[in-house]
Every structure is written in structure tokens, then in C-alpha cells.
MIMARBA-685225 format. One record per residue: residue number from 1; residue in one letter; chain; x negated, y, z of N, C-alpha, C, CB in turn. Coordinates in steps of 0.2 Angstrom, whole numbers, plus 5000, padded with zeros to 4 digits. Each point is the difference from the previous one (the first is absolute). Glycine has a CB too. Layout:
# MIMARBA-685225
 seq type mol n.east n.north n.up ca.east ca.north ca.up c.east c.north c.up cb.east cb.north cb.up
 NUM    A   A      X       Y    Z       X        Y     Z      X       Y    Z       X        Y     Z
...
END
This chain:
# MIMARBA-685225
 seq type mol n.east n.north n.up ca.east ca.north ca.up c.east c.north c.up cb.east cb.north cb.up
   1    M   A   4871    5066 4871    5005     4994  5003   5004    5004 5006    4991     4990  4998
   2    G   A   5016    5011 5001    5004     5004  5006   5003    4994 5004    5003     5012  4993
   3    K   A   4999    4990 5011    5004     4994  5004   5009    5002 4999    4988     4999  5010
   4    Q   A   5014    4995 4990    5005     4996  4998   5004    5000 5004    4995     4995  4994
   5    Q   A   5015    5009 5006    5003     5000  5003   5002    4995 5004    5000     5007  4994
   6    D   A   5001    4990 5011    5002     4992  5001   5010    5002 5000    4985     4992  5010
   7    T   A   5017    5005 4985    5006     4999  4999   5004    4993 5003    4995     5007  4990
   8    T   A   5004    4994 5013    4999     4992  5005   5009    5000 5005    4981     4999  5002
   9    L   A   5018    5007 4999    5006     5001  5005   5005    5003 4997    4995     5001  5007
  10    D   A   5003    5002 4986    5007     5007  4997   5007    4997 5002    4993     5004  4988
  11    Q   A   5007    4989 5011    5007     5000  4999   5000    4993 5009    5002     5003  4981
  12    H   A   4995    4996 5019    5002     4999  5010   5004    5002 5004    4991     4999  5001
  13    V   A   5014    4997 5000    5004     5000  5003   5001    5000 5007    5002     4996  4991
  14    S   A   4997    5009 5014    5000     4997  5007   5005    4997 5003    4994     5007  5001
  15    G   A   5003    4988 5003    5004     4995  5005   5004    5003 5005    4990     4992  4999
  16    Q   A   5008    5014 5004    5005     5004  5002   5008    5002 5000    4990     5000  4999
  17    A   A   5015    5000 5002    5005     5001  4998   5004    4996 4996    4996     5010  5003
  18    N   A   5001    4982 4998    5004     4994  4998   4998    5002 4990    5012     4999  5013
  19    G   A   4982    5003 4985    5000     5000  4993   5005    5005 4998    4996     4986  4998
  20    N   A   5006    5016 5005    5004     5008  4994   4994    5004 5000    5014     5003  5004
  21    G   A   4983    4999 5001    4990     5002  4996   5001    5009 5004    4999     4992  4981
  22    L   A   4996    5008 5020    4995     5006  5004   4998    5003 4993    4994     4993  5013
  23    S   A   5006    5014 4985    4996     5002  4997   4997    5000 5001    5003     5004  4999
  24    K   A   4992    4995 5006    4991     4997  4999   5000    4995 5008    4992     5014  4993
  25    P   A   5002    4983 5008    5003     4995  5006   5001    5005 5008    4993     4987  4992
  26    A   A   5009    5010 5013    5003     5005  5006   4993    5005 5003    5011     4989  5003
  27    H   A   4986    5005 4996    4993     5005  5005   4997    5006 4997    4995     4991  5004
  28    A   A   5008    5009 4990    4995     5006  4992   5006    5006 5001    4995     4989  4988
  29    L   A   5011    5010 5017    5006     5005  4998   5001    5002 5007    5007     4995  4988
  30    T   A   4997    5011 5013    5003     5002  5006   5004    4998 5002    4997     5008  4998
  31    F   A   5004    4994 5007    5009     4997  5005   5006    5002 4996    4996     5003  5012
  32    S   A   5004    5004 4985    5003     5004  4998   5002    4994 4994    4995     5012  5005
  33    Q   A   4999    4986 4991    5000     4999  4993   5002    4993 5002    4990     5008  4993
  34    V   A   5008    4987 5012    5004     4994  5000   5005    5000 5002    4993     4995  5000
  35    T   A   5013    5009 5004    5005     4999  5003   5002    5002 4992    5000     5001  5015
  36    E   A   5000    5004 4981    5005     5001  4995   4999    4994 4997    5000     5012  4999
  37    D   A   4991    4985 5000    5003     4995  4992   5002    4995 5004    4993     5001  4989
  38    I   A   5010    4997 5017    5004     4993  5000   5006    5001 5002    4990     4994  5002
  39    K   A   5011    5015 4998    5009     5001  4999   5002    5000 5009    5003     4993  4985
  40    A   A   4991    5009 5018    5003     5001  5009   5002    5007 5001    4990     4992  5006
  41    N   A   5011    5007 5000    5000     5008  5002   4995    5000 5006    5013     5002  4997
  42    A   A   4981    5002 5003    4996     4998  5007   5005    5001 5007    4989     5005  4994
  43    E   A   5015    4999 5007    5002     5000  5007   5006    4995 5001    4997     5012  5001
  44    N   A   5007    4985 4994    5005     4996  5002   4997    4993 4995    5011     5011  5002
  45    G   A   4985    4989 4996    4999     4992  4995   5005    4999 4994    4996     4992  5011
  46    L   A   5006    5002 4988    5004     4999  4993   5008    5004 5002    4993     4985  4997
  47    S   A   5011    5017 4997    5007     5000  5002   5004    4994 5001    4999     5010  4996
  48    S   A   5005    4989 5003    5003     4992  5003   5003    5000 4992    5005     5001  5016
  49    A   A   4996    5001 4979    5000     4998  4994   4994    4995 4997    5007     5012  5000
  50    E   A   4987    4993 5000    4994     4999  4999   4996    4995 5004    5002     5011  4997
  51    A   A   5002    4985 5010    4997     4994  5003   5007    4993 4995    4993     5008  5016
  52    K   A   5011    4996 4985    5005     4995  4997   4997    4997 4995    5010     5007  5003
  53    E   A   4987    4998 4992    5001     5001  4991   4992    4993 5003    5006     5019  4990
  54    R   A   4990    4981 5014    4994     4999  4999   5002    4991 5004    4991     5016  5000
  55    H   A   5012    4983 5006    5002     4997  5001   5003    4992 4995    5000     5013  5008
  56    D   A   5005    4991 4988    5001     4997  4994   4998    4997 4994    5004     5005  5005
  57    K   A   4990    4998 4994    4996     4999  4999   4993    4997 4999    5009     5006  5000
  58    Y   A   4990    4993 5009    4993     4998  5000   5001    4995 5006    4992     5011  4995
  59    G   A   5016    4989 5007    5002     4995  5006   4996    5001 5007    5002     4991  4990
  60    T   A   4999    5005 5015    4997     5002  5005   4993    5001 5001    5008     4997  5003
  61    N   A   4988    5004 5003    4997     5002  5001   4995    4995 5005    5007     5011  4995
  62    E   A   4994    4981 5001    4996     4996  5005   4996    4996 4996    5009     5000  5009
  63    L   A   4987    4997 4997    4994     4994  4997   5005    4995 4999    4989     5002  5007
  64    G   A   5014    4995 4997    5004     4993  4999   4999    4997 5006    4998     4999  4988
  65    D   A   5002    4995 5013    4998     4996  5005   4994    4994 5000    5013     5002  5002
  66    A   A   4983    4998 4992    4995     4999  4998   4995    4999 5005    5003     5005  4991
  67    G   A   4996    4990 5014    4995     4998  5003   4999    5006 5006    4995     4992  4989
  68    G   A   5000    5013 5012    4998     5004  5006   4996    4999 5000    5007     5001  5006
  69    V   A   4988    5001 5001    4995     5002  5003   4997    4991 5003    5005     5015  5004
  70    E   A   4992    4981 4994    4998     4994  5002   4991    5002 5005    5009     4992  4986
  71    P   A   4993    5009 5020    4994     4999  5004   4996    4997 5000    5003     5003  5005
  72    G   A   4996    4990 4995    4997     4995  4999   4996    4999 4992    5008     4995  5010
  73    K   A   4995    5009 4986    4997     4999  4993   4994    5007 5003    5011     4995  4989
  74    I   A   4993    5011 5012    4996     5005  5002   4993    4998 5004    5011     5006  5000
  75    L   A   4988    4992 5007    4995     4997  5002   4996    4997 4994    5005     4999  5011
  76    I   A   4999    4995 4986    4994     4995  4996   4996    5005 4994    5008     4988  5003
  77    R   A   4996    5015 4994    4997     5005  4995   4994    5006 5004    5013     4998  4994
  78    Q   A   4989    5004 5011    4994     5002  5002   4994    4997 5005    5007     5008  4997
  79    I   A   4994    4987 5006    4993     4997  5000   4995    4994 4993    5007     5001  5013
  80    A   A   4998    4999 4982    4998     4996  4995   4995    5009 4999    5010     4987  4995
  81    N   A   4992    5015 5004    4997     5008  4995   4994    5001 5005    5014     5009  4995
  82    A   A   4987    4991 5013    4993     4999  5004   4999    4996 4999    5001     5005  5007
  83    M   A   4998    4990 4991    4995     4994  4999   4995    5000 4993    5008     4994  5006
  84    T   A   4995    5010 4989    5000     5000  4993   4993    5010 5003    5018     4990  4992
  85    L   A   4985    5013 5012    4993     5003  4999   4996    5000 5008    5006     5008  4990
  86    V   A   4993    4985 5011    4994     4999  5005   4999    4995 4996    5001     5003  5012
  87    C   A   5001    4993 4984    4996     4994  4993   4997    5004 4997    5008     4992  4997
  88    S   A   4993    5014 5000    4998     5005  4996   4996    5002 5003    5008     5002  4995
  89    T   A   4990    5000 5009    4995     5007  5006   4994    4993 5002    5014     5013  5010
  90    M   A   4986    4981 4990    4998     4994  5000   4996    4998 4997    5008     4997  5002
  91    M   A   4994    5006 4991    4997     4995  4993   4994    5007 4999    5013     4991  4993
  92    L   A   4988    5014 5010    4996     5008  4998   4995    4997 5003    5006     5012  5001
  93    V   A   4995    4987 5004    4994     4998  5005   4993    4997 4997    5009     4998  5008
END
């Protein structure tokens, strides 16, 4: 019984380069291959024309005004997580 080749990634499109796809995941490519795949210049970045085209296609690079960091919620989550660990540990003893 031979190993079957995993073909689940054959049609995978990397999330890098806004879905235009890299030939492989970025971590599996050399620096020069990545810059070539994303149509960038290693010294100067994107050309003005390429930057304008991407801006027109994808819009601005903004996360929006939704929420933000709420220190109170972070603190409550950390305390609840610590309490869960303490209670779980006590149940094991």
C-alpha cells in the first residue's frame, strides 16, 4: 500500500498579495521569488502605477473604526482564564 499524495493544497491560493496568489506559500519561496510574484521591486517596492492599480482594486489599507482595544475586557478575560486554570488544577488534586 503506497502513500497517496496529498492534493488538498493543489488549488490553494495564498492569502499573501491580496489573493492574487503566490506560486507557493511565502515561507516556501525565496525573497526574490516573492518580490517577483507580487510584482514588486526589491529596492523600491511597488511602482506608482501598480500601487494605484491595487488601491483602485482593493481600496485603502484601513481596519475601520470598530471598537479598538478595551483594557477592561482584556483584564476580565485574563482573570477568568487564570481562575479556570486554578479550578482545573484543584480538581485534579
